[in-house]
TORKOL-4160 file (C-alpha; in steps of 0.2 Angstrom, whole numbers, padded with zeros to 4 digits, m for minus):
303
<pt num="1" X="0632" Y="0404" Z="0438"/>
<pt num="2" X="0627" Y="0399" Z="0456"/>
<pt num="3" X="0641" Y="0400" Z="0469"/>
<pt num="4" X="0648" Y="0383" Z="0472"/>
<pt num="5" X="0647" Y="0383" Z="0490"/>
<pt num="6" X="0629" Y="0389" Z="0489"/>
<pt num="7" X="0625" Y="0376" Z="0476"/>
<pt num="8" X="0632" Y="0363" Z="0488"/>
<pt num="9" X="0622" Y="0369" Z="0503"/>
<pt num="10" X="0605" Y="0370" Z="0493"/>
<pt num="11" X="0608" Y="0352" Z="0486"/>
<pt num="12" X="0599" Y="0345" Z="0471"/>
<pt num="13" X="0585" Y="0356" Z="0466"/>
<pt num="14" X="0567" Y="0352" Z="0463"/>
<pt num="15" X="0554" Y="0360" Z="0451"/>
<pt num="16" X="0539" Y="0351" Z="0459"/>
<pt num="17" X="0525" Y="0363" Z="0459"/>
<pt num="18" X="0519" Y="0369" Z="0476"/>
<pt num="19" X="0501" Y="0365" Z="0481"/>
<pt num="20" X="0492" Y="0382" Z="0482"/>
<pt num="21" X="0477" Y="0377" Z="0493"/>
<pt num="22" X="0475" Y="0382" Z="0511"/>
<pt num="23" X="0484" Y="0367" Z="0518"/>
<pt num="24" X="0499" Y="0368" Z="0506"/>
<pt num="25" X="0501" Y="0387" Z="0509"/>
<pt num="26" X="0500" Y="0384" Z="0528"/>
<pt num="27" X="0514" Y="0371" Z="0526"/>
<pt num="28" X="0525" Y="0382" Z="0516"/>
<pt num="29" X="0523" Y="0396" Z="0528"/>
<pt num="30" X="0528" Y="0385" Z="0543"/>
<pt num="31" X="0543" Y="0378" Z="0533"/>
<pt num="32" X="0549" Y="0395" Z="0530"/>
<pt num="33" X="0547" Y="0401" Z="0548"/>
<pt num="34" X="0556" Y="0385" Z="0554"/>
<pt num="35" X="0570" Y="0388" Z="0542"/>
<pt num="36" X="0571" Y="0406" Z="0547"/>
<pt num="37" X="0572" Y="0402" Z="0565"/>
<pt num="38" X="0587" Y="0390" Z="0562"/>
<pt num="39" X="0598" Y="0404" Z="0555"/>
<pt num="40" X="0612" Y="0411" Z="0565"/>
<pt num="41" X="0610" Y="0429" Z="0570"/>
<pt num="42" X="0618" Y="0442" Z="0581"/>
<pt num="43" X="0609" Y="0447" Z="0598"/>
<pt num="44" X="0601" Y="0464" Z="0598"/>
<pt num="45" X="0589" Y="0475" Z="0607"/>
<pt num="46" X="0572" Y="0470" Z="0601"/>
<pt num="47" X="0555" Y="0478" Z="0604"/>
<pt num="48" X="0538" Y="0472" Z="0597"/>
<pt num="49" X="0525" Y="0485" Z="0593"/>
<pt num="50" X="0508" Y="0488" Z="0585"/>
<pt num="51" X="0510" Y="0501" Z="0571"/>
<pt num="52" X="0492" Y="0507" Z="0567"/>
<pt num="53" X="0486" Y="0489" Z="0570"/>
<pt num="54" X="0501" Y="0481" Z="0560"/>
<pt num="55" X="0513" Y="0470" Z="0570"/>
<pt num="56" X="0531" Y="0477" Z="0569"/>
<pt num="57" X="0548" Y="0472" Z="0577"/>
<pt num="58" X="0561" Y="0485" Z="0580"/>
<pt num="59" X="0579" Y="0480" Z="0580"/>
<pt num="60" X="0593" Y="0491" Z="0588"/>
<pt num="61" X="0611" Y="0487" Z="0590"/>
<pt num="62" X="0618" Y="0487" Z="0607"/>
<pt num="63" X="0624" Y="0504" Z="0614"/>
<pt num="64" X="0613" Y="0514" Z="0602"/>
<pt num="65" X="0597" Y="0515" Z="0613"/>
<pt num="66" X="0600" Y="0533" Z="0618"/>
<pt num="67" X="0606" Y="0539" Z="0601"/>
<pt num="68" X="0595" Y="0545" Z="0587"/>
<pt num="69" X="0597" Y="0531" Z="0575"/>
<pt num="70" X="0594" Y="0530" Z="0556"/>
<pt num="71" X="0580" Y="0517" Z="0553"/>
<pt num="72" X="0576" Y="0505" Z="0539"/>
<pt num="73" X="0558" Y="0500" Z="0538"/>
<pt num="74" X="0560" Y="0482" Z="0530"/>
<pt num="75" X="0547" Y="0473" Z="0521"/>
<pt num="76" X="0550" Y="0454" Z="0519"/>
<pt num="77" X="0549" Y="0443" Z="0504"/>
<pt num="78" X="0539" Y="0427" Z="0501"/>
<pt num="79" X="0528" Y="0430" Z="0485"/>
<pt num="80" X="0515" Y="0440" Z="0495"/>
<pt num="81" X="0509" Y="0424" Z="0503"/>
<pt num="82" X="0523" Y="0418" Z="0513"/>
<pt num="83" X="0535" Y="0425" Z="0526"/>
<pt num="84" X="0533" Y="0435" Z="0542"/>
<pt num="85" X="0543" Y="0444" Z="0555"/>
<pt num="86" X="0549" Y="0427" Z="0562"/>
<pt num="87" X="0555" Y="0420" Z="0545"/>
<pt num="88" X="0565" Y="0435" Z="0542"/>
<pt num="89" X="0571" Y="0439" Z="0559"/>
<pt num="90" X="0589" Y="0434" Z="0555"/>
<pt num="91" X="0592" Y="0445" Z="0540"/>
<pt num="92" X="0585" Y="0460" Z="0550"/>
<pt num="93" X="0597" Y="0457" Z="0564"/>
<pt num="94" X="0612" Y="0455" Z="0552"/>
<pt num="95" X="0607" Y="0471" Z="0543"/>
<pt num="96" X="0604" Y="0481" Z="0560"/>
<pt num="97" X="0621" Y="0475" Z="0567"/>
<pt num="98" X="0632" Y="0477" Z="0552"/>
<pt num="99" X="0624" Y="0494" Z="0546"/>
<pt num="100" X="0623" Y="0500" Z="0564"/>
<pt num="101" X="0605" Y="0506" Z="0561"/>
<pt num="102" X="0588" Y="0502" Z="0567"/>
<pt num="103" X="0577" Y="0490" Z="0557"/>
<pt num="104" X="0558" Y="0489" Z="0558"/>
<pt num="105" X="0552" Y="0473" Z="0552"/>
<pt num="106" X="0533" Y="0474" Z="0546"/>
<pt num="107" X="0521" Y="0459" Z="0548"/>
<pt num="108" X="0510" Y="0464" Z="0534"/>
<pt num="109" X="0494" Y="0453" Z="0529"/>
<pt num="110" X="0496" Y="0439" Z="0516"/>
<pt num="111" X="0487" Y="0433" Z="0501"/>
<pt num="112" X="0476" Y="0423" Z="0497"/>
<pt num="113" X="0467" Y="0428" Z="0513"/>
<pt num="114" X="0471" Y="0446" Z="0511"/>
<pt num="115" X="0474" Y="0450" Z="0492"/>
<pt num="116" X="0479" Y="0467" Z="0486"/>
<pt num="117" X="0479" Y="0481" Z="0493"/>
<pt num="118" X="0479" Y="0473" Z="0510"/>
<pt num="119" X="0498" Y="0471" Z="0511"/>
<pt num="120" X="0501" Y="0488" Z="0503"/>
<pt num="121" X="0490" Y="0496" Z="0516"/>
<pt num="122" X="0498" Y="0488" Z="0530"/>
<pt num="123" X="0515" Y="0493" Z="0525"/>
<pt num="124" X="0510" Y="0511" Z="0522"/>
<pt num="125" X="0502" Y="0511" Z="0539"/>
<pt num="126" X="0518" Y="0505" Z="0547"/>
<pt num="127" X="0529" Y="0517" Z="0538"/>
<pt num="128" X="0518" Y="0532" Z="0543"/>
<pt num="129" X="0518" Y="0525" Z="0561"/>
<pt num="130" X="0537" Y="0525" Z="0560"/>
<pt num="131" X="0538" Y="0543" Z="0554"/>
<pt num="132" X="0526" Y="0549" Z="0568"/>
<pt num="133" X="0534" Y="0539" Z="0582"/>
<pt num="134" X="0553" Y="0541" Z="0577"/>
<pt num="135" X="0557" Y="0551" Z="0592"/>
<pt num="136" X="0550" Y="0539" Z="0605"/>
<pt num="137" X="0558" Y="0524" Z="0596"/>
<pt num="138" X="0575" Y="0533" Z="0597"/>
<pt num="139" X="0576" Y="0535" Z="0579"/>
<pt num="140" X="0581" Y="0550" Z="0568"/>
<pt num="141" X="0565" Y="0556" Z="0558"/>
<pt num="142" X="0576" Y="0563" Z="0545"/>
<pt num="143" X="0584" Y="0546" Z="0541"/>
<pt num="144" X="0570" Y="0534" Z="0538"/>
<pt num="145" X="0572" Y="0523" Z="0523"/>
<pt num="146" X="0560" Y="0510" Z="0516"/>
<pt num="147" X="0567" Y="0494" Z="0509"/>
<pt num="148" X="0563" Y="0476" Z="0506"/>
<pt num="149" X="0567" Y="0460" Z="0496"/>
<pt num="150" X="0558" Y="0452" Z="0482"/>
<pt num="151" X="0539" Y="0454" Z="0485"/>
<pt num="152" X="0544" Y="0466" Z="0499"/>
<pt num="153" X="0554" Y="0476" Z="0487"/>
<pt num="154" X="0539" Y="0476" Z="0476"/>
<pt num="155" X="0528" Y="0484" Z="0490"/>
<pt num="156" X="0542" Y="0496" Z="0494"/>
<pt num="157" X="0543" Y="0502" Z="0476"/>
<pt num="158" X="0524" Y="0503" Z="0474"/>
<pt num="159" X="0522" Y="0513" Z="0491"/>
<pt num="160" X="0534" Y="0527" Z="0485"/>
<pt num="161" X="0523" Y="0529" Z="0469"/>
<pt num="162" X="0507" Y="0529" Z="0480"/>
<pt num="163" X="0515" Y="0541" Z="0493"/>
<pt num="164" X="0520" Y="0553" Z="0478"/>
<pt num="165" X="0502" Y="0552" Z="0470"/>
<pt num="166" X="0495" Y="0556" Z="0487"/>
<pt num="167" X="0507" Y="0570" Z="0491"/>
<pt num="168" X="0513" Y="0560" Z="0507"/>
<pt num="169" X="0530" Y="0560" Z="0515"/>
<pt num="170" X="0543" Y="0549" Z="0506"/>
<pt num="171" X="0557" Y="0539" Z="0514"/>
<pt num="172" X="0575" Y="0546" Z="0513"/>
<pt num="173" X="0578" Y="0533" Z="0500"/>
<pt num="174" X="0571" Y="0516" Z="0494"/>
<pt num="175" X="0582" Y="0500" Z="0496"/>
<pt num="176" X="0576" Y="0486" Z="0484"/>
<pt num="177" X="0584" Y="0469" Z="0484"/>
<pt num="178" X="0580" Y="0458" Z="0469"/>
<pt num="179" X="0563" Y="0467" Z="0467"/>
<pt num="180" X="0548" Y="0461" Z="0457"/>
<pt num="181" X="0542" Y="0477" Z="0448"/>
<pt num="182" X="0533" Y="0471" Z="0432"/>
<pt num="183" X="0520" Y="0457" Z="0437"/>
<pt num="184" X="0515" Y="0455" Z="0419"/>
<pt num="185" X="0531" Y="0444" Z="0419"/>
<pt num="186" X="0537" Y="0448" Z="0402"/>
<pt num="187" X="0556" Y="0449" Z="0406"/>
<pt num="188" X="0567" Y="0437" Z="0396"/>
<pt num="189" X="0576" Y="0431" Z="0412"/>
<pt num="190" X="0561" Y="0423" Z="0418"/>
<pt num="191" X="0563" Y="0410" Z="0405"/>
<pt num="192" X="0582" Y="0411" Z="0403"/>
<pt num="193" X="0588" Y="0409" Z="0421"/>
<pt num="194" X="0584" Y="0393" Z="0429"/>
<pt num="195" X="0582" Y="0392" Z="0448"/>
<pt num="196" X="0573" Y="0378" Z="0456"/>
<pt num="197" X="0556" Y="0383" Z="0462"/>
<pt num="198" X="0556" Y="0400" Z="0454"/>
<pt num="199" X="0547" Y="0393" Z="0438"/>
<pt num="200" X="0536" Y="0404" Z="0427"/>
<pt num="201" X="0521" Y="0395" Z="0433"/>
<pt num="202" X="0525" Y="0398" Z="0451"/>
<pt num="203" X="0528" Y="0416" Z="0448"/>
<pt num="204" X="0511" Y="0417" Z="0438"/>
<pt num="205" X="0502" Y="0409" Z="0453"/>
<pt num="206" X="0510" Y="0421" Z="0465"/>
<pt num="207" X="0504" Y="0436" Z="0455"/>
<pt num="208" X="0487" Y="0429" Z="0453"/>
<pt num="209" X="0485" Y="0425" Z="0471"/>
<pt num="210" X="0491" Y="0442" Z="0476"/>
<pt num="211" X="0482" Y="0453" Z="0463"/>
<pt num="212" X="0466" Y="0444" Z="0466"/>
<pt num="213" X="0453" Y="0453" Z="0454"/>
<pt num="214" X="0464" Y="0468" Z="0451"/>
<pt num="215" X="0473" Y="0471" Z="0435"/>
<pt num="216" X="0491" Y="0466" Z="0437"/>
<pt num="217" X="0497" Y="0481" Z="0427"/>
<pt num="218" X="0490" Y="0494" Z="0440"/>
<pt num="219" X="0506" Y="0504" Z="0445"/>
<pt num="220" X="0503" Y="0500" Z="0463"/>
<pt num="221" X="0505" Y="0481" Z="0459"/>
<pt num="222" X="0517" Y="0483" Z="0445"/>
<pt num="223" X="0528" Y="0499" Z="0448"/>
<pt num="224" X="0537" Y="0496" Z="0431"/>
<pt num="225" X="0520" Y="0499" Z="0422"/>
<pt num="226" X="0518" Y="0517" Z="0430"/>
<pt num="227" X="0518" Y="0529" Z="0416"/>
<pt num="228" X="0527" Y="0542" Z="0427"/>
<pt num="229" X="0542" Y="0537" Z="0438"/>
<pt num="230" X="0548" Y="0555" Z="0441"/>
<pt num="231" X="0549" Y="0563" Z="0458"/>
<pt num="232" X="0552" Y="0547" Z="0467"/>
<pt num="233" X="0565" Y="0545" Z="0481"/>
<pt num="234" X="0583" Y="0541" Z="0477"/>
<pt num="235" X="0585" Y="0522" Z="0475"/>
<pt num="236" X="0596" Y="0508" Z="0478"/>
<pt num="237" X="0593" Y="0492" Z="0468"/>
<pt num="238" X="0602" Y="0476" Z="0470"/>
<pt num="239" X="0599" Y="0461" Z="0458"/>
<pt num="240" X="0607" Y="0444" Z="0459"/>
<pt num="241" X="0615" Y="0434" Z="0445"/>
<pt num="242" X="0604" Y="0418" Z="0447"/>
<pt num="243" X="0587" Y="0425" Z="0447"/>
<pt num="244" X="0572" Y="0424" Z="0435"/>
<pt num="245" X="0568" Y="0442" Z="0441"/>
<pt num="246" X="0585" Y="0448" Z="0437"/>
<pt num="247" X="0580" Y="0458" Z="0422"/>
<pt num="248" X="0565" Y="0465" Z="0431"/>
<pt num="249" X="0576" Y="0475" Z="0444"/>
<pt num="250" X="0588" Y="0481" Z="0431"/>
<pt num="251" X="0575" Y="0487" Z="0419"/>
<pt num="252" X="0567" Y="0496" Z="0434"/>
<pt num="253" X="0583" Y="0504" Z="0438"/>
<pt num="254" X="0585" Y="0510" Z="0420"/>
<pt num="255" X="0567" Y="0517" Z="0420"/>
<pt num="256" X="0570" Y="0526" Z="0436"/>
<pt num="257" X="0586" Y="0534" Z="0430"/>
<pt num="258" X="0577" Y="0539" Z="0413"/>
<pt num="259" X="0564" Y="0548" Z="0424"/>
<pt num="260" X="0577" Y="0558" Z="0433"/>
<pt num="261" X="0578" Y="0548" Z="0449"/>
<pt num="262" X="0595" Y="0545" Z="0457"/>
<pt num="263" X="0599" Y="0526" Z="0456"/>
<pt num="264" X="0612" Y="0515" Z="0462"/>
<pt num="265" X="0611" Y="0498" Z="0453"/>
<pt num="266" X="0622" Y="0483" Z="0457"/>
<pt num="267" X="0621" Y="0465" Z="0452"/>
<pt num="268" X="0628" Y="0453" Z="0465"/>
<pt num="269" X="0637" Y="0438" Z="0456"/>
<pt num="270" X="0634" Y="0420" Z="0461"/>
<pt num="271" X="0619" Y="0423" Z="0472"/>
<pt num="272" X="0602" Y="0416" Z="0470"/>
<pt num="273" X="0585" Y="0424" Z="0473"/>
<pt num="274" X="0581" Y="0423" Z="0491"/>
<pt num="275" X="0599" Y="0424" Z="0497"/>
<pt num="276" X="0595" Y="0435" Z="0512"/>
<pt num="277" X="0587" Y="0419" Z="0520"/>
<pt num="278" X="0603" Y="0409" Z="0518"/>
<pt num="279" X="0615" Y="0407" Z="0532"/>
<pt num="280" X="0629" Y="0420" Z="0533"/>
<pt num="281" X="0641" Y="0405" Z="0536"/>
<pt num="282" X="0641" Y="0404" Z="0517"/>
<pt num="283" X="0655" Y="0416" Z="0512"/>
<pt num="284" X="0646" Y="0423" Z="0497"/>
<pt num="285" X="0631" Y="0427" Z="0508"/>
<pt num="286" X="0642" Y="0435" Z="0521"/>
<pt num="287" X="0650" Y="0446" Z="0508"/>
<pt num="288" X="0633" Y="0451" Z="0501"/>
<pt num="289" X="0627" Y="0457" Z="0518"/>
<pt num="290" X="0643" Y="0467" Z="0521"/>
<pt num="291" X="0639" Y="0476" Z="0504"/>
<pt num="292" X="0621" Y="0479" Z="0509"/>
<pt num="293" X="0626" Y="0486" Z="0526"/>
<pt num="294" X="0640" Y="0497" Z="0519"/>
<pt num="295" X="0628" Y="0504" Z="0506"/>
<pt num="296" X="0615" Y="0508" Z="0520"/>
<pt num="297" X="0629" Y="0516" Z="0531"/>
<pt num="298" X="0634" Y="0527" Z="0516"/>
<pt num="299" X="0616" Y="0532" Z="0511"/>
<pt num="300" X="0611" Y="0535" Z="0529"/>
<pt num="301" X="0627" Y="0546" Z="0532"/>
<pt num="302" X="0624" Y="0556" Z="0516"/>
<pt num="303" X="0611" Y="0569" Z="0521"/>
């Protein structure tokens, strides 16, 4: 059940279908960017960079500019076609401030202009750049994690499989918030859990736009469909109660555990999909960020 305070904040829901043409997607992007800009967030030290041609933004808490800092490379959500560094500026600030770590937000290319594998390539380039430049960024190269929410968590999970398959460096751990890992959308919760806007038809459109002419069962698109999930980084997976993708993240956690990967899985009660772009003035959202931050602190501290 959706937290009462959040339900009141969100107001009556609408299941009206978005218009998936150029003007409709542009309007949705602008709306998400404006909503993100209105969120309260702490003041931090910020640097904008180009990471192998990919725009990124580094957030560091005050007083840590001269200390090797653990780093979370963060991939935003938005169905692979919405969101950017500005729309997710506030959650990156909150995580950096509360976890006392650096956060590197990645402005990867979006579909439909840039379907798979453009976003995956950009995120790979940004992560590799972070590893190569950790010292100059004031970060600890041995404590670089890869995380994201929703579509960004999908990209994170897919990247760890791609890195393994190509014998490339892996993150210290992966940090997935309500991930989408099986884009064939066979999970029961997609039909059983109601959340305005997150209808099956909407999710199917997101997958179709992102995957383009590629088979959605490809393991770099649907990590859950990978036949071998062994030898992947230790994983933290948070799901939320009010989310059609809830079963997806929990099934992926079980699959990773069966393959021998260390996994921490937790379902956050009362929260909807997309809670990270809700204001922390909502008590349930504030508590959730505290939990995420404490988990990051713990995993970064456990070397």
